Structure formats: structure tokens, C-alpha cells
N, CA, C and O atoms as a GROMACS GRO file, in nm:
protein
  220
    1MET      N    1   0.354  -1.523   0.064
    1MET     CA    2   0.362  -1.378   0.061
    1MET      C    3   0.277  -1.321   0.175
    1MET      O    4   0.175  -1.379   0.213
    2PRO      N    5   0.320  -1.210   0.228
    2PRO     CA    6   0.250  -1.152   0.343
    2PRO      C    7   0.123  -1.076   0.304
    2PRO      O    8   0.096  -1.050   0.187
    3THR      N    9   0.048  -1.042   0.408
    3THR     CA   10  -0.074  -0.961   0.395
    3THR      C   11  -0.051  -0.830   0.467
    3THR      O   12   0.002  -0.826   0.578
    4TYR      N   13  -0.092  -0.720   0.402
    4TYR     CA   14  -0.077  -0.585   0.459
    4TYR      C   15  -0.212  -0.516   0.466
    4TYR      O   16  -0.298  -0.536   0.380
    5GLN      N   17  -0.228  -0.434   0.569
    5GLN     CA   18  -0.343  -0.346   0.578
    5GLN      C   19  -0.291  -0.204   0.560
    5GLN      O   20  -0.198  -0.161   0.628
    6MET      N   21  -0.353  -0.130   0.467
    6MET     CA   22  -0.307   0.004   0.435
    6MET      C   23  -0.424   0.102   0.447
    6MET      O   24  -0.535   0.074   0.403
    7VAL      N   25  -0.395   0.216   0.508
    7VAL     CA   26  -0.490   0.327   0.513
    7VAL      C   27  -0.424   0.440   0.436
    7VAL      O   28  -0.313   0.483   0.468
    8TYR      N   29  -0.495   0.489   0.333
    8TYR     CA   30  -0.437   0.593   0.248
    8TYR      C   31  -0.546   0.684   0.195
    8TYR      O   32  -0.664   0.649   0.194
    9GLY      N   33  -0.506   0.801   0.151
    9GLY     CA   34  -0.600   0.897   0.093
    9GLY      C   35  -0.561   1.039   0.126
    9GLY      O   36  -0.452   1.065   0.178
   10ASP      N   37  -0.653   1.130   0.096
   10ASP     CA   38  -0.629   1.272   0.123
   10ASP      C   39  -0.738   1.323   0.217
   10ASP      O   40  -0.807   1.244   0.280
   11THR      N   41  -0.752   1.452   0.227
   11THR     CA   42  -0.849   1.509   0.322
   11THR      C   43  -0.994   1.483   0.282
   11THR      O   44  -1.083   1.489   0.366
   12GLU      N   45  -1.019   1.453   0.155
   12GLU     CA   46  -1.156   1.430   0.108
   12GLU      C   47  -1.200   1.285   0.116
   12GLU      O   48  -1.318   1.257   0.136
   13GLN      N   49  -1.105   1.192   0.103
   13GLN     CA   50  -1.140   1.050   0.106
   13GLN      C   51  -1.024   0.969   0.161
   13GLN      O   52  -0.910   0.984   0.119
   14VAL      N   53  -1.055   0.882   0.256
   14VAL     CA   54  -0.956   0.792   0.313
   14VAL      C   55  -1.006   0.649   0.293
   14VAL      O   56  -1.123   0.620   0.316
   15VAL      N   57  -0.916   0.562   0.249
   15VAL     CA   58  -0.950   0.424   0.217
   15VAL      C   59  -0.869   0.331   0.307
   15VAL      O   60  -0.750   0.354   0.330
   16ARG      N   61  -0.934   0.226   0.359
   16ARG     CA   62  -0.866   0.121   0.435
   16ARG      C   63  -0.884  -0.008   0.356
   16ARG      O   64  -0.997  -0.052   0.331
   17GLU      N   65  -0.773  -0.069   0.316
   17GLU     CA   66  -0.779  -0.191   0.237
   17GLU      C   67  -0.680  -0.294   0.291
   17GLU      O   68  -0.578  -0.258   0.349
   18THR      N   69  -0.712  -0.420   0.271
   18THR     CA   70  -0.624  -0.530   0.305
   18THR      C   71  -0.579  -0.596   0.175
   18THR      O   72  -0.661  -0.629   0.090
   19PHE      N   73  -0.449  -0.615   0.161
   19PHE     CA   74  -0.390  -0.673   0.041
   19PHE      C   75  -0.318  -0.801   0.079
   19PHE      O   76  -0.227  -0.799   0.162
   20SER      N   77  -0.357  -0.912   0.017
   20SER     CA   78  -0.295  -1.042   0.043
   20SER      C   79  -0.196  -1.075  -0.067
   20SER      O   80  -0.213  -1.036  -0.182
   21ASP      N   81  -0.094  -1.148  -0.029
   21ASP     CA   82   0.006  -1.198  -0.125
   21ASP      C   83   0.070  -1.086  -0.205
   21ASP      O   84   0.076  -1.092  -0.328
   22VAL      N   85   0.118  -0.983  -0.135
   22VAL     CA   86   0.182  -0.870  -0.202
   22VAL      C   87   0.322  -0.846  -0.147
   22VAL      O   88   0.356  -0.890  -0.037
   23GLU      N   89   0.400  -0.777  -0.226
   23GLU     CA   90   0.532  -0.729  -0.186
   23GLU      C   91   0.526  -0.577  -0.188
   23GLU      O   92   0.473  -0.518  -0.283
   24VAL      N   93   0.580  -0.513  -0.086
   24VAL     CA   94   0.579  -0.367  -0.077
   24VAL      C   95   0.717  -0.315  -0.112
   24VAL      O   96   0.819  -0.363  -0.062
   25GLN      N   97   0.720  -0.215  -0.199
   25GLN     CA   98   0.844  -0.147  -0.232
   25GLN      C   99   0.821   0.003  -0.220
   25GLN      O  100   0.716   0.055  -0.257
   26ARG      N  101   0.921   0.072  -0.168
   26ARG     CA  102   0.916   0.218  -0.159
   26ARG      C  103   1.021   0.273  -0.253
   26ARG      O  104   1.137   0.230  -0.250
   27GLU      N  105   0.980   0.368  -0.339
   27GLU     CA  106   1.073   0.424  -0.436
   27GLU      C  107   1.035   0.568  -0.470
   27GLU      O  108   0.922   0.596  -0.510
   28ASP      N  109   1.130   0.657  -0.455
   28ASP     CA  110   1.114   0.798  -0.495
   28ASP      C  111   0.986   0.862  -0.443
   28ASP      O  112   0.918   0.934  -0.517
   29GLY      N  113   0.953   0.838  -0.315
   29GLY     CA  114   0.834   0.901  -0.256
   29GLY      C  115   0.704   0.829  -0.285
   29GLY      O  116   0.596   0.883  -0.257
   30TRP      N  117   0.711   0.708  -0.338
   30TRP     CA  118   0.592   0.629  -0.369
   30TRP      C  119   0.597   0.497  -0.292
   30TRP      O  120   0.705   0.444  -0.266
   31VAL      N  121   0.480   0.446  -0.256
   31VAL     CA  122   0.465   0.311  -0.202
   31VAL      C  123   0.398   0.230  -0.312
   31VAL      O  124   0.289   0.266  -0.359
   32VAL      N  125   0.462   0.122  -0.353
   32VAL     CA  126   0.411   0.041  -0.463
   32VAL      C  127   0.389  -0.101  -0.413
   32VAL      O  128   0.478  -0.161  -0.352
   33LEU      N  129   0.269  -0.155  -0.438
   33LEU     CA  130   0.237  -0.292  -0.402
   33LEU      C  131   0.241  -0.378  -0.527
   33LEU      O  132   0.177  -0.346  -0.628
   34PHE      N  133   0.315  -0.488  -0.519
   34PHE     CA  134   0.328  -0.580  -0.631
   34PHE      C  135   0.267  -0.714  -0.595
   34PHE      O  136   0.280  -0.762  -0.482
   35ARG      N  137   0.201  -0.773  -0.691
   35ARG     CA  138   0.158  -0.912  -0.682
   35ARG      C  139   0.223  -0.981  -0.801
   35ARG      O  140   0.184  -0.961  -0.916
   36GLY      N  141   0.323  -1.061  -0.769
   36GLY     CA  142   0.405  -1.117  -0.877
   36GLY      C  143   0.485  -1.004  -0.941
   36GLY      O  144   0.549  -0.925  -0.871
   37SER      N  145   0.481  -0.997  -1.071
   37SER     CA  146   0.552  -0.889  -1.141
   37SER      C  147   0.462  -0.770  -1.173
   37SER      O  148   0.507  -0.674  -1.234
   38ASP      N  149   0.335  -0.777  -1.132
   38ASP     CA  150   0.238  -0.670  -1.161
   38ASP      C  151   0.226  -0.572  -1.045
   38ASP      O  152   0.206  -0.614  -0.931
   39ALA      N  153   0.237  -0.443  -1.074
   39ALA     CA  154   0.210  -0.340  -0.973
   39ALA      C  155   0.058  -0.326  -0.963
   39ALA      O  156  -0.008  -0.294  -1.062
   40ILE      N  157   0.003  -0.349  -0.843
   40ILE     CA  158  -0.142  -0.342  -0.828
   40ILE      C  159  -0.189  -0.212  -0.764
   40ILE      O  160  -0.306  -0.177  -0.774
   41LEU      N  161  -0.096  -0.139  -0.699
   41LEU     CA  162  -0.132  -0.011  -0.639
   41LEU      C  163  -0.006   0.072  -0.624
   41LEU      O  164   0.100   0.022  -0.585
   42ARG      N  165  -0.020   0.201  -0.655
   42ARG     CA  166   0.091   0.295  -0.639
   42ARG      C  167   0.035   0.420  -0.574
   42ARG      O  168  -0.053   0.486  -0.630
   43VAL      N  169   0.086   0.454  -0.455
   43VAL     CA  170   0.034   0.566  -0.377
   43VAL      C  171   0.152   0.653  -0.334
   43VAL      O  172   0.256   0.601  -0.293
   44GLN      N  173   0.135   0.785  -0.343
   44GLN     CA  174   0.239   0.874  -0.293
   44GLN      C  175   0.254   0.854  -0.143
   44GLN      O  176   0.156   0.842  -0.070
   45GLU      N  177   0.379   0.850  -0.099
   45GLU     CA  178   0.410   0.828   0.043
   45GLU      C  179   0.335   0.927   0.133
   45GLU      O  180   0.293   0.890   0.243
   46ASP      N  181   0.318   1.051   0.090
   46ASP     CA  182   0.249   1.152   0.170
   46ASP      C  183   0.103   1.116   0.197
   46ASP      O  184   0.044   1.165   0.293
   47HIS      N  185   0.043   1.032   0.113
   47HIS     CA  186  -0.098   0.996   0.128
   47HIS      C  187  -0.119   0.866   0.206
   47HIS      O  188  -0.232   0.827   0.232
   48VAL      N  189  -0.010   0.801   0.244
   48VAL     CA  190  -0.020   0.676   0.322
   48VAL      C  191  -0.025   0.712   0.470
   48VAL      O  192   0.071   0.766   0.524
   49HIS      N  193  -0.137   0.682   0.534
   49HIS     CA  194  -0.156   0.710   0.677
   49HIS      C  195  -0.095   0.598   0.761
   49HIS      O  196  -0.034   0.624   0.865
   50SER      N  197  -0.113   0.474   0.715
   50SER     CA  198  -0.051   0.361   0.784
   50SER      C  199  -0.038   0.244   0.688
   50SER      O  200  -0.115   0.228   0.593
   51LEU      N  201   0.061   0.162   0.717
   51LEU     CA  202   0.086   0.040   0.641
   51LEU      C  203   0.137  -0.064   0.740
   51LEU      O  204   0.248  -0.051   0.793
   52GLU      N  205   0.056  -0.166   0.766
   52GLU     CA  206   0.088  -0.263   0.869
   52GLU      C  207   0.088  -0.404   0.813
   52GLU      O  208   0.001  -0.440   0.734
   53LEU      N  209   0.184  -0.482   0.855
   53LEU     CA  210   0.188  -0.624   0.823
   53LEU      C  211   0.088  -0.695   0.912
   53LEU      O  212   0.090  -0.678   1.034
   54VAL      N  213   0.001  -0.776   0.851
   54VAL     CA  214  -0.102  -0.849   0.925
   54VAL      C  215  -0.055  -0.992   0.941
   54VAL      O  216  -0.017  -1.057   0.844
   55ASP      N  217  -0.056  -1.042   1.064
   55ASP     CA  218  -0.014  -1.181   1.090
   55ASP      C  219  -0.121  -1.279   1.052
   55ASP      O  220  -0.102  -1.400   1.066
   0.00000   0.00000   0.00000
């Protein structure tokens, strides 16, 4: 499974995190990260500043 680096948040707080072994799905304005069958993070698309695949 790939590794992604995501920067997300609003005007008050911005978070940069790296997620290993996840699958990214976009649905109805949300970005959802899954590890296996478990959703580990769900962020509104408007709050995602960047989402990059890390080699």
C-alpha cells in the first residue's frame, strides 16, 4: 500500500501528516483514508490543502 503526505485544516490550524499503508477515496466532497476496511481519517475536500503520494 502506498504512503501519502496530506496537509489539511482551516484558517486556525493546519496539520501536515504522513499516512502509510492507506487507500484514498474521494466521495461527496470528502477525502477518506482507509487502512484495510477501517476509515482512519475523513476530511472535507475544502480543507485539504495538498495530498501527495510519497515514493
